[in-house]
C-alpha positions in Angstrom: 0.0 0.0 0.0 1.5 3.3 -1.1 -0.3 5.4 1.6 -1.3 3.3 4.6 -4.0 4.8 6.9 -1.4 5.0 9.7 2.4 4.5 9.9 4.8 4.7 12.9 7.9 6.9 12.5 11.1 5.9 14.3 14.1 8.1 13.7 17.8 7.7 14.4 17.5 9.0 17.9 14.8 6.5 18.7 16.9 3.6 17.4 20.0 5.0 19.2 18.2 5.0 22.6 16.8 1.5 21.9 20.3 0.2 21.2 21.5 1.8 24.4 18.8 0.0 26.3 19.7 -3.3 24.6 23.4 -2.9 25.1 22.9 -2.2 28.8 21.4 -5.6 29.2 18.4 -4.0 30.9 15.8 -5.3 28.4 13.0 -5.8 30.9 13.0 -3.5 33.9 15.4 -0.6 33.6 16.2 3.1 33.9 14.4 4.1 30.7 11.1 3.2 32.3 11.5 5.8 35.1 12.9 8.3 32.6 9.9 7.9 30.3 7.4 8.2 33.2 9.1 11.4 34.3 8.8 12.8 30.8 5.1 12.0 30.8 4.5 13.5 34.2 6.0 16.8 33.1 4.2 16.8 29.8 0.8 15.9 31.3 1.4 18.2 34.3 0.3 15.5 36.8 1.9 13.7 39.7 0.9 10.1 39.2 1.7 8.3 35.9 2.7 4.7 35.3 3.6 3.0 32.0 2.2 -0.3 31.0 2.8 -3.1 28.5 -0.2 -2.0 26.4 -3.2 0.3 26.5 -5.4 -2.6 27.3 -3.2 -3.4 30.3 -3.8 0.2 31.5 -7.6 -0.3 31.2 -7.3 -3.6 33.2 -5.3 -1.8 35.8 -7.9 1.0 36.0 -10.7 -1.6 36.7 -8.6 -3.4 39.3 -7.5 -0.3 41.3 -11.1 1.0 41.4 -12.1 -2.3 42.9 -14.8 -3.1 40.3 -16.4 -6.5 40.8 -18.4 -8.9 38.7 -21.9 -7.5 38.1 -20.8 -3.8 38.6 -22.2 -1.5 36.0 -20.1 0.8 33.8 -21.1 3.2 31.1 -19.2 3.2 27.8 -19.8 5.2 24.6 -21.4 3.2 21.8 -19.1 4.6 19.2 -15.3 4.3 19.5 -12.6 1.7 19.9 -14.4 -0.6 22.3 -11.4 -1.9 24.4 -13.0 -0.5 27.6 -16.1 -2.5 26.9 -14.6 -5.8 25.8 -12.1 -5.8 28.7 -15.0 -5.2 31.1 -16.7 -8.3 29.6 -13.7 -10.4 30.5 -14.1 -9.3 34.1 -17.9 -9.9 34.1 -18.7 -6.3 34.5 -22.1 -5.1 33.1 -21.5 -2.8 30.2 -24.2 -0.2 29.4 -23.7 1.8 26.2 -24.5 5.5 25.7 -25.0 7.0 22.3 -22.7 9.8 21.0 -23.0 13.2 19.3 -23.5 12.9 15.5 -21.0 15.7 14.8 -18.2 15.2 17.3 -18.5 11.4 17.4 -18.0 11.6 21.2 -20.3 11.0 24.1 -21.8 13.9 26.0 -23.4 14.4 29.4 -27.0 14.2 28.3 -26.4 10.8 26.6 -24.7 9.5 29.7 -27.5 10.8 32.0 -30.1 8.9 30.0 -28.5 5.5 30.9 -27.3 6.2 34.4 -28.7 4.0 37.2 -28.1 3.6 40.9 -25.9 0.6 40.0 -23.4 2.7 37.9 -19.9 2.5 39.3 -17.9 4.0 36.5 -18.3 6.3 33.5 -15.9 5.8 30.6 -15.5 8.5 28.0 -13.6 8.0 24.8 -11.8 10.9 23.1 -12.4 9.4 19.7 -10.0 10.2 16.8 -8.2 12.8 18.9 -11.3 14.9 19.6 -12.4 15.7 23.2 -15.6 14.9 25.0 -17.5 17.8 26.7 -15.7 17.4 30.0 -17.2 20.7 31.4 -20.5 19.0 31.7 -19.4 15.4 32.2 -17.1 16.0 35.2 -19.8 17.7 37.3 -22.3 15.0 36.5 -19.9 12.3 37.7 -19.1 14.2 40.9 -22.7 14.9 41.6 -23.5 11.2 41.3 -20.3 10.2 43.2 -19.2 8.0 40.3 -15.7 7.5 39.1 -14.8 9.0 35.7 -12.3 7.4 33.4 -10.9 9.0 30.2 -9.9 6.6 27.4 -7.3 8.9 25.8 -5.7 6.2 23.7 -6.2 8.3 20.6 -5.9 11.7 22.2 -2.3 12.0 23.6 -1.5 15.7 23.4 -5.0 16.9 23.0 -6.4 19.5 25.5 -9.7 20.6 26.9 -9.7 24.1 28.4 -5.9 23.9 28.6 -5.9 20.5 30.4 -4.3 17.5 28.8 -6.6 14.6 27.8 -6.5 11.9 30.4 -5.8 14.2 33.3 -9.3 15.6 33.8 -11.2 12.6 35.2 -10.2 10.4 38.1 -8.2 8.1 35.8 -6.8 8.4 32.2 -5.4 5.7 30.0 -3.2 6.0 27.0 -2.0 3.7 24.2 1.3 3.9 22.5 0.8 1.2 19.9 2.2 1.7 16.4 -0.6 3.9 15.0 -0.7 6.4 17.8 0.7 10.0 18.0 3.4 8.7 20.4 4.5 5.1 19.8 6.6 2.6 21.6 5.5 -0.3 19.3 3.2 -1.6 22.0 2.7 0.1 25.3 0.4 2.3 27.3 0.1 4.4 30.4 -2.3 5.1 33.2 -2.7 8.5 34.9 -4.5 8.9 38.3 -5.2 11.9 40.5 -5.0 10.2 43.9 -1.9 8.7 45.5 -3.8 5.8 47.0 -4.9 4.8 43.4 -1.3 5.2 42.2 0.0 3.0 45.1 -2.6 0.3 44.1 -1.6 0.6 40.5 2.1 -0.1 41.3 1.0 -3.2 43.2 -1.4 -4.6 40.5 1.1 -3.8 37.8 3.8 -6.1 39.2 2.3 -9.3 40.7 1.1 -7.6 43.9 4.6 -7.4 45.2 5.2 -5.0 48.1 8.7 -4.0 49.2 10.1 -7.6 49.1 10.6 -9.7 46.1 7.9 -12.5 45.8 6.0 -11.0 48.8 2.5 -10.7 47.3 -0.1 -8.6 49.2 -2.8 -8.9 46.5 -3.3 -10.9 43.3 -1.5 -8.8 40.7 -0.3 -9.2 37.1 2.7 -8.4 35.0 1.5 -5.3 33.2 5.0 -3.6 33.1 6.5 -1.9 30.1 10.0 -3.2 29.1 13.1 -1.0 29.2 13.4 -1.5 25.5 10.0 0.0 24.6 10.4 2.7 27.2 13.6 3.9 25.5 11.6 4.6 22.3 8.9 6.5 24.3 11.6 8.5 26.1 13.2 9.4 22.8 9.9 10.4 21.1 9.0 12.6 24.0 12.1 14.7 23.1 10.3 15.7 19.9 6.7 15.3 20.8 5.8 19.0 20.0 7.0 18.5 16.4 5.1 15.3 16.0 1.8 16.9 17.3 2.3 20.0 15.2 2.8 17.9 12.0 -0.5 16.1 12.7 -2.2 19.5 13.0 -0.6 20.7 9.8 -1.7 17.6 7.9 -5.3 18.2 9.1 -5.3 21.8 8.0 -4.2 20.7 4.5 -7.0 18.0 4.4 -9.6 20.5 5.5 -8.6 23.0 2.8 -8.8 20.4 0.1 -11.8 18.4 1.1 -14.9 20.5 0.6 -18.2 19.0 -0.4 -21.8 18.9 0.8 -21.6 15.1 0.4 -19.7 14.6 3.7 -18.7 16.4 6.9 -15.5 16.3 8.9 -15.5 15.6 12.6 -16.5 18.7 14.5 -14.3 20.2 17.1 -15.8 22.4 19.8 -14.2 25.8 20.7 -12.8 24.8 24.1 -10.9 21.8 22.6 -7.4 21.7 21.2 -7.5 18.5 19.2 -4.6 16.5 17.7 -6.2 14.6 14.9 -5.4 10.9 15.4 -6.6 10.3 11.9 -8.7 12.1 9.3 -12.3 11.0 9.9 -15.3 12.0 7.9 -18.9 11.1 7.7 -20.8 10.7 4.4 -24.2 12.3 4.3 -27.6 10.6 4.8 -27.9 9.8 1.1 -25.1 7.3 1.2 -25.2 3.7 2.3 -22.7 1.4 4.0 -22.4 -0.4 0.7 -21.4 2.8 -1.1 -18.9 3.7 1.7 -17.3 0.3 1.3 -17.1 0.7 -2.4 -15.4 4.0 -1.9 -12.8 2.4 0.4 -12.2 -0.2 -2.3 -11.7 2.4 -5.0 -9.2 4.3 -2.8 -7.3 1.0 -2.2 -6.9 0.4 -5.9 -5.4 3.9 -6.1 -2.8 3.0 -3.4 -4.7 4.8 -0.6 -5.7 2.8 2.5 -8.9 4.0 4.0 -10.7 2.1 6.7 -14.3 2.0 7.9 -15.5 3.4 11.2 -16.2 1.3 14.3 -19.1 -1.2 14.4 -22.1 -0.4 16.5 -22.1 -2.8 19.6 -25.6 -4.0 18.5 -23.9 -5.5 15.4 -21.3 -7.4 17.4 -22.0 -10.9 18.8 -19.8 -10.3 21.9 -22.6 -7.9 23.2 -25.8 -9.8 23.6 -28.0 -7.1 24.9 -29.2 -4.4 22.4 -29.2 -0.7 23.2 -30.8 2.4 21.7 -27.8 3.6 19.6 -29.2 5.2 16.4 -26.4 7.7 16.0 -23.7 5.1 16.7 -25.3 2.8 14.1 -25.4 5.6 11.5 -21.8 6.4 12.1 -20.8 2.8 11.7 -22.4 2.9 8.2 -21.3 6.3 7.0 -17.8 6.9 8.5 -14.4 6.3 7.0 -10.9 7.6 7.8 -8.1 8.7 5.5 -4.3 8.4 6.0 -2.7 10.5 8.7 1.0 10.0 9.7 4.0 12.1 10.4 5.9 11.2 7.2 3.0 12.1 4.9 4.0 14.9 2.6 1.8 17.9 1.5 1.8 16.8 -2.2 0.7 13.3 -1.0 -2.2 14.7 0.9 -3.2 16.7 -2.2 -3.1 13.4 -4.2 -5.3 11.6 -1.6 -7.8 14.5 -1.6 -7.9 14.6 -5.4 -8.7 10.9 -5.6 -11.2 11.0 -2.8 -13.1 14.0 -4.4 -12.9 12.2 -7.8 -14.3 8.9 -6.5 -17.0 10.7 -4.5 -18.6 12.3 -7.6 
């Protein structure tokens, strides 16, 4: 594929730091883990951050440290990457889906309030495609109901809401550093918490439940640690994180300038958000079907452009037995597609992608 929808970028500095980690023989635990965490703390302007083996590991840790038990109810947006929901299923939590805004593709307070019950233990918001949910209304709702709030910021590292970093606004924030993300370590993730007591629990659950002494378990933990090798890449990429994020914003502005039609709409960003587009997402208008969307993806593929469909509605997935009222999520699942967005993408290449997309859409 000439233009994949996403592509990681490792430069010489990244490889140099990874070689240093390998040559030190500290390939598992090691100094780069702490160095990377310190970089993250300073960037996010928060006190308690821990890196993990994956973003999914970070979600698991969040559920463990909150003490969620089988049967506990959590609210998750219907549209988005559904890791928070599928992981909840493995722990026998009860997942309740809230519909999303048709323009931002993110959940809002009114949709959450419609499905809240006395059994709700956790609200999960997903900052889909690098947009931000309306935290100004969601945070007070969670506090008023005395319910924990978790931000799935896997696709939103570097995004801000009213000047605050994604993942630092709720009680817990999780990040993913897999190969398609703004910051990548190949595989990896992180968890950010506001309270020290949650941070202390995270440290325990992340490493077998060991406390102070080797092999001295005080609770049933896991190995969710990030290796020194992967942390070395994250540490290196944090040294140029501003240029990475600025390049994504520049690419978005080029797309926005060259993609203009009443046949589709781009994801809407509210005024109080400072988004970093994870990818270029757009929604075809009501006259188009899923079949047409898929044919458009096929035509782009033949032109060397990888475009992928949006996420499925939970009601379409066999893993979720109960059906929910998710008309907007279902519509997005049929009409949405994303176009390539990665650091090495050149201006002339974006022009080519836009030209072909506009041509095929006619």
